[in-house]
C-alpha positions in Angstrom: 0.0 0.0 0.0 1.4 3.4 -1.0 1.8 6.0 1.8 2.9 9.6 1.5 4.6 11.4 4.4 5.1 15.1 4.3 7.7 17.0 6.4 9.3 20.5 6.5 6.4 22.7 7.4 6.7 25.3 10.2 6.5 29.0 11.0 8.4 31.5 8.9 8.3 35.2 8.4 7.1 37.0 5.3 9.8 36.8 2.6 11.3 33.6 4.1 11.8 30.2 2.7 10.9 26.6 3.5 11.4 23.3 1.7 8.7 20.6 2.0 9.4 17.0 1.4 7.1 14.1 0.6 8.4 10.6 1.1 6.7 7.9 -0.9 6.7 4.4 0.5 5.2 1.3 -1.1 5.1 0.1 -4.7 4.1 2.7 -7.3 3.7 2.4 -11.0 6.3 4.1 -13.1 3.9 6.4 -14.8 2.4 8.8 -12.2 1.8 12.4 -11.2 2.8 13.6 -7.8 2.1 17.0 -6.4 1.3 19.5 -3.7 -2.1 20.9 -2.8 -2.9 23.3 0.0 -5.9 24.2 2.1 -6.1 27.4 4.0 -8.6 27.7 6.9 -12.1 28.1 5.6 -11.1 27.6 2.0 -11.2 24.8 -0.5 -8.1 22.7 -1.2 -6.2 24.0 -4.2 -3.5 22.9 -6.5 0.0 24.3 -5.8 2.2 22.3 -8.3 2.5 18.8 -9.8 5.2 16.9 -11.5 4.8 13.8 -13.6 7.2 10.9 -13.8 8.2 12.2 -17.2 9.2 15.6 -15.6 6.2 17.6 -16.8 5.4 20.4 -14.3 2.3 22.3 -13.7 2.4 25.3 -11.3 -0.4 27.5 -10.0 -0.2 31.1 -11.1 -0.3 32.3 -7.5 3.1 30.6 -6.7 4.9 30.8 -10.1 8.3 32.3 -9.7 8.4 31.6 -6.0 7.8 27.9 -5.6 9.7 25.1 -7.3 8.6 21.4 -7.4 11.1 18.6 -8.0 11.3 14.9 -7.5 14.1 12.4 -6.8 12.9 9.1 -8.2 15.9 7.2 -6.7 14.9 8.4 -3.2 11.2 8.2 -3.9 10.9 11.7 -2.6 9.3 14.9 -3.9 10.2 18.4 -2.8 8.6 21.9 -2.8 11.0 24.7 -2.4 9.1 27.8 -1.3 10.7 31.2 -1.5 9.4 34.7 -0.9 6.7 33.4 1.3 3.6 35.5 1.9 1.0 35.4 4.6 -1.5 34.2 2.0 0.6 31.0 1.6 -0.4 30.0 5.1 -2.1 26.6 4.8 -1.9 22.9 5.3 0.1 21.5 2.5 -0.8 18.0 1.2 1.2 15.6 -0.9 -0.9 13.8 -3.6 -0.2 10.9 -5.9 -2.2 9.9 -9.0 -1.7 7.0 -11.4 -4.1 5.7 -14.0 -6.0 2.7 -12.7 -5.0 3.2 -9.1 -6.6 4.9 -6.1 -5.5 8.4 -5.5 -3.3 8.8 -2.4 -3.0 11.7 0.0 -0.6 12.5 2.7 -1.6 13.7 6.2 -0.5 17.2 5.5 2.0 19.6 7.0 1.2 23.1 8.3 3.0 26.1 6.9 2.4 29.4 8.7 3.8 32.7 7.3 3.8 35.5 9.8 3.6 39.2 8.8 
């Protein structure tokens, strides 16, 4: 069974940086899309960025130029480098894995808080 475990969240000041990690355990198919979503208090969950096993990247306009998604297939780990953080980036960040023919998998989430 595939499991996703996020880490790296925390409290940071406006303009600061954090790097989130998502460790993938279990057997996954070679063709997949893994990514980050976030949910702020009182709001719907939204896409942050995704990266396919082929390296195709999709990034939300709200974080373009500030956040960078990457993956290390050898380590079964995905990263989200977040720079120039803003208070509106405050949210619980979730790791997500999709593969055709398989159940979608979510991590438990990691909280990012950006103070003014």
